[in-house]
MIVEX-72287 format. One record per residue: residue in three letters; x, y, z of N, C-alpha, C, O in turn. Coordinates in steps of 0.05 Angstrom, whole numbers, plus 5000, padded with zeros to 4 digits. Atoms other than C-alpha are relative to their C-alpha. Example, Ala and Ser with C-alpha at 12.3 -4.5 7.8 and 13.67 -1.06 7.14 Angstrom:
// residues 2
Ala501849765000524649105156501850245000503950245013;Ser498449764999527349795143498550225014499550445018;
// end
This chain:
// residues 241
Unk501150334988512257096116498849994977499549804962;Unk502050055023507557166062501049994977499949874958;Unk498749935022512357356015501849764990502249714966;Unk498150144997516856826029498849735000500149544993;Unk501750175009510956366028499949934965500849754950;Unk500950005040509356415952502649964992502749784974;Unk497450085006517456405944499849684995500249564974;Unk499050295000517555695966498349884983499249704970;Unk501450185020510855475925500649964975500249754964;Unk498949965026513755745857502049845004502249664986;Unk497450215001519955355875499349705002500349534988;Unk501250275002516154745895498849884967498949664956;Unk501950085033512054795822502649974987502949774973;Unk498250035025518554915786501849665011501849524991;Unk499650155004521954295814497549824987497649724964;Unk501550215011516053875804499149994970497649824961;Unk500849945030515354105733502749864993502549694976;Unk497650085011522653915723500349715007501749594990;Unk499650284993522453185758497349844983497049604983;Unk501850195019516153015708501250044969500849884951;Unk499650045021519553295653501249834991500849694971;Unk497450274998526152835669498949834989499549754966;Unk501850375004520952205673499450014977500149814965;Unk501350055024517352395607503349894986504249664983;Unk497050025020524352465569501649675007502649554988;Unk499450264996526651785603498949764994500149554992;Unk501550185008520451405585499850004967499749784956;Unk500449885022519751695517501549824980500749734959;Unk498150185031525251315476499649715005500149564987;Unk501650294994522450665508497949964981497949824961;Unk502250035016516050755483500250024971498949864956;Unk499449925038518551065407501649665003501449554981;Unk499050185010522250405415497349724997497249544981;Unk501550285008516249915425498450034981497749834968;Unk501449965020512050295378501250014970499650084952;Unk498050135021517650115320499349664998499249515017;Unk500650234998515949495292501649854998503049944980;Unk497950134999520848965299501149924975499949944954;Unk498650155030525748655247499449715008499349655032;Unk500750204988524047965244502049804977501549784953;Unk497550225018530047475212499949685021498949665043;Unk499750214995531346755225499549985029500050205039;Unk499950034979529846495297497550215015496650175038;Unk502749814985524147055312498149765000497849574985;Unk501850174995518846785348496950265003497550505000;Unk501549924994512047085361497250084989496149904977;Unk502649975020505347425330500550144980498850144962;Unk499449845022508647875286500549784974499449784952;Unk499750175014511647255260497049824984496749744961;Unk501649995004505747065258498650014970498449834953;Unk500549785014502747625214501349864968500249784948;Unk498650015018508647485172499549734980499649724956;Unk501350315016506546755149497750104988497650164964;Unk502549985018499546915137500350214976498950184956;Unk499849865028501947495088501149844983500149834960;Unk497650155020507547015054497549814985497049754962;Unk501950185009501746565055498550084977498549984955;Unk502649835012496347025027501850014970500849904950;Unk498549915026501247204972501449754983502649764961;Unk498750285017503246454955502849904997503849764980;Unk497150075003510046414974500549805022502349645019;Unk499450234974509745995043497749794996495649894988;Unk501450215006506045325036500549785032499749555036;Unk498950214970508945065111497050145018495250275008;Unk501149994977505045145185500350305012502350395024;Unk499949734986502745865205500449945033498449885045;Unk499150084971506145735279501750225013502550195036;Unk498949754979509346405300503049945002504050025023;Unk497950074993516646115289501450034974500849874956;Unk498149905021521846435237501749784996503749765010;Unk498050185002524945805210501249974977501850174964;Unk499050015039527645495140498050144982498350334967;Unk501849885023521045555107499150264999498250374979;Unk501149705002519246225130502150154985501350334970;Unk496849935010526546415107499349974971499050174957;Unk499049965030526446165039497350144983497350204959;Unk502149935010519046415032500250294991499450374969;Unk498849704995521347125045502050094985501950314975;Unk498649935026527447075000499149994985499350214974;Unk501750075026523046814943499050304997499650444977;Unk500849795015518947454952501050245001499850444993;Unk498649745003523747964961502150004973502650224962;Unk498650005018528347704905497650034969498750124949;Unk502249975014521247694857498850355001497750434981;Unk500049824997520448394883501550244996500550464997;Unk497549824999527048764875500350135019500850375018;Unk498649844972528548864951502649714997503149524983;Unk496850154992535448564980498549755008496849765027;Unk500250234987534247854987501849855018503849725011;Unk497750074987537247695050498549765021499849585033;Unk500750084979531947415092499150125025498550015047;Unk499849834970531347975141496650174987496350284965;Unk502249885005524148255141499750335016498350395035;Unk500849794980525349035156497750144989495650034983;Unk502049835010521649645131498849994974496450014973;Unk500350015017521949555062497649714996495249684992;Unk502150395004519648745058496450075017494349965011;Unk502149984974514248945112497850234986495450234989;Unk501749795026511749555058498849814979496549814973;Unk500550185024511949015004497249885009495049925000;Unk502050174996508048525042497450135008495350025002;Unk502649814995502749075068499849935028497449945036;Unk500249994979504448935139500950255021500950455006;Unk500249754986505649495191503850125004505950005005;Unk496549974989512349835208501450174978503150354983;Unk498149805020514850115140497650184987496050315001;Unk501249795018511150495081497049925011496249695009;Unk502550035001504150575103498349844973498049924950;Unk501350095025500050055064497449885014497549685028;Unk502150074982492750015088498249874983498849834959;Unk501650135017486149665067498550204985498950444988;Unk501649755017481250025019498950265021498050255043;Unk501249764985479250665044497350184991496450144968;Unk501749795007473951185038499450094964501050244953;Unk500250005027471551214965500150334998498450485008;Unk500749665008472851964942498250054975497049864963;Unk501849875021469152354889502050214995503050395009;Unk498449745013473052734841499250104978497649974964;Unk501049835025471953224787501949834975504349834979;Unk498750115015474352834727500550214973502350154957;Unk499549885020474053374678498950074970498450294960;Unk501150035030471653214611497549795003497049655023;Unk502650145005465152874584500449644980501149584957;Unk499850235002465252174582497849834976495349814980;Unk501750145014462851734518500249734997501949585007;Unk500250404996460450994501502549914991503349684997;Unk497350235009467350874464501950015023503649845024;Unk498049914978470951194530499249815017501249685022;Unk500650164986467650754573500649684996501149525014;Unk499850285001468150094535503250034998504649885013;Unk496350014990476050254531501649955028503549805034;Unk499550014971476450384601500049675011501549525023;Unk501850264985472549804618501749734990501549535004;Unk498750145019477049384565502649895020503349665024;Unk497149954987483949574610498449875023499349645023;Unk501250104972479649354677500849804991503249734991;Unk500150255001477948754655503849834988505249644996;Unk496750224996485248544631502150045017504449945016;Unk498549954977487948834691499249865025500949755039;Unk501050034972483748664749497149784988494949874996;Unk501650265005479047994718499749925028497449935036;Unk501150134976479247694786501150175022502350075042;Unk500549864976479448214830497950075007496250074988;Unk502249974995474048414869498750244991500350354975;Unk501149735011469649044852501550225008502150394991;Unk498549764988473149504887502950064988504450264989;Unk496950045002479549264864498350044967500549924964;Unk500649895027476049444784500350175008502750245005;Unk500949795005473450064805503150135004503750344993;Unk496749864992481650204831501050074977501750304971;Unk499150055017483849964770499250314981500850484976;Unk501149705016479850574729500450235009500750454998;Unk499449664979480951084778502750014995503350194979;Unk497150005013488550954768500650134976502150334975;Unk500149865014487351054699499350334991500550504978;Unk501249715000483451684701501550175006502050364991;Unk498949784986487452024750502650084985503550304989;Unk498449905015493251974698500550184981502550314977;Unk501649875011489452284654499850295001499850424980;Unk499149734986489952964697502450025008503050255015;Unk497649914991496652894718502050024975502249884955;Unk497949995021502353204683502349864989504049934973;Unk498250205003506052644681500049824990501849654993;Unk501350225019502052194631499850184983500750414984;Unk502249885031498152384566498350045017497549925037;Unk502749794989492952854581497149914980495350074982;Unk502050154999487552374545499849685008501649525012;Unk499850334994484551674560501649834990503149685002;Unk498550215020487151324494502349984999503449784991;Unk496849914999494051654503501349885023503249745019;Unk499750194976494851384576499549704991501249534997;Unk500050375001492250654554501449954981502149724979;Unk497250175020497350614496502750165003504650144987;Unk496949924983503050964531501349714992499949524997;Unk498750225001508150414509500549855030502149975044;Unk498750194976509149894570499049995021499649825039;Unk502049974980503850174613499049845017499449825041;Unk502150184993498949694619501249684993502349664970;Unk499350245009500848984614497849804988498449614973;Unk501050065016494648804593499550064966498849904949;Unk499949895031494849234527502349894995502349884970;Unk497649985021501849044510499549635000500749514982;Unk501050325006499348244518497449944977496849744965;Unk502750075005492948314491496949875014494749795008;Unk503050204977488748034552497850254997495550174996;Unk501549855001485348694547497150014987494950104993;Unk502149985018481948504485497149765007495349734991;Unk500950234986478447884532496650145001496150375006;Unk502949945001470547894527499950155032501150075053;Unk500249814980468048514573497649855023496049705013;Unk501750024986463948374635497850175023498950375032;Unk502249774998457948744665501750225032501450455041;Unk498549924974462548854729502450224991502450455000;Unk498549825015468049144689499450294986501050484984;Unk501449875012462849564650498450225018497650435009;Unk500849864980459949844715502550185017502450435021;Unk497449945002466749964736500750364997500950575010;Unk499449775023468450414681499050325008500250535011;Unk501449815010463050834680499850155034500450395035;Unk499749934967462550924767503150195002503350405015;Unk496849885001470651124756499350254980500150454993;Unk500449915010468451564699498850295018499650525018;Unk502149834983462951904746501750155024500950335038;Unk498249834973468552104797500649825026501749955044;Unk499750224982469051484847503050005000504150034979;Unk496850075001476651374866500149875021500750035038;Unk498550044975478050944924502649945005503149815025;Unk496849974988485550984925501550185003504050185005;Unk498749784982486351624948501650224977502750414987;Unk498549855016489551974877501649774988502949844969;Unk497450155005493751374866500250014966498350044951;Unk500049895031496751454793502149614996502749564973;Unk498950205008500350734793498649725017497249825035;Unk501050234996497849994815502249745001504249844992;Unk498150185001502349354819499049765017497649815037;Unk499950364986501948544844501849995006503749934991;Unk496650134985507348484895500049734991502549714992;Unk500050274993506747744885500649954960500549744947;Unk498549995025509347914813502950124999503650315013;Unk498549785003515748094786499950274998498750364978;Unk500249755013516648804788502350215002504050155018;Unk496549804996522649344787498850095020496450085027;Unk498849904975525449664845499050315010498650435031;Unk500549734997523650284823497750115011497450325024;Unk503550004995516250214833499950025034498750225041;Unk500250004963516850104922501950355007503150425027;Unk497949734991520350874915497750085000497850285013;Unk502249835001513151094904498850045026499049865043;Unk501849974976508951414959497749795002496349774982;Unk502850385000503450734972499150155021500050265041;Unk503249874987496550964991499949775012500949735034;Unk501850204987493250355000500249744991502149714975;Unk500250285017491749604981498049885004497149825026;Unk502650045012485749384945500649644983501849564963;Unk499750285010485148644937502649854997503549745016;Unk497350124998492048374905501950275002504150295012;Unk498549745013494149064883500450225021498650345035;Unk498949724981498549604922499750254989501150234969;Unk500649825009496650304901501450285010501250365034;Unk498249824998501450904892499750204987498250174968;Unk499749705005502351664879502649974988503750184980;
// end
């Protein structure tokens, strides 16, 4: 009799486990679907459209009311943004457009993260600091201090990367690598912030998580750049490796 009761208990446990697993399998697809970000298009409404409009307004593409309703003004802003960033200009806000705008649900673009300290592997000179500061000023004059430091970190990360020249001057003067070098903006007068950012970047500070690329999504860029592994966004720039 005792053995029979034991068998019944084991059988009951097995049945209960099967029921629980079945319930979990039924619920998981719905949960995953809810976790996925919505695709937004003309006619969409809600808080995600509000975030979309705020992002577009932040980047200077949307000039209407932030009302959470995807209408003609939002559509035009999305298409304009997509066209200028090398994305398919269809007005549909899917993973790639979300990533480009810094919204959730695409490639992860977060705010500035914790600053890391890395070994730069070389002794800086006053000339190196001046050269790095000039490019920081040319590329990030209107950025917050963290954005200036981030640009400096990217340049130095390139020096350590086998994909780029292995000297500071080699990285900076690589053809078409930096817009400010190409157009001469890096010759503008230096500020104390850019010099300090250069010194701290040289000392090993890196708020980008090891990025070797940065760009401003509000300006026309090559579609190729969005294939990079996006790490973070600091100020107006997106950072990737």
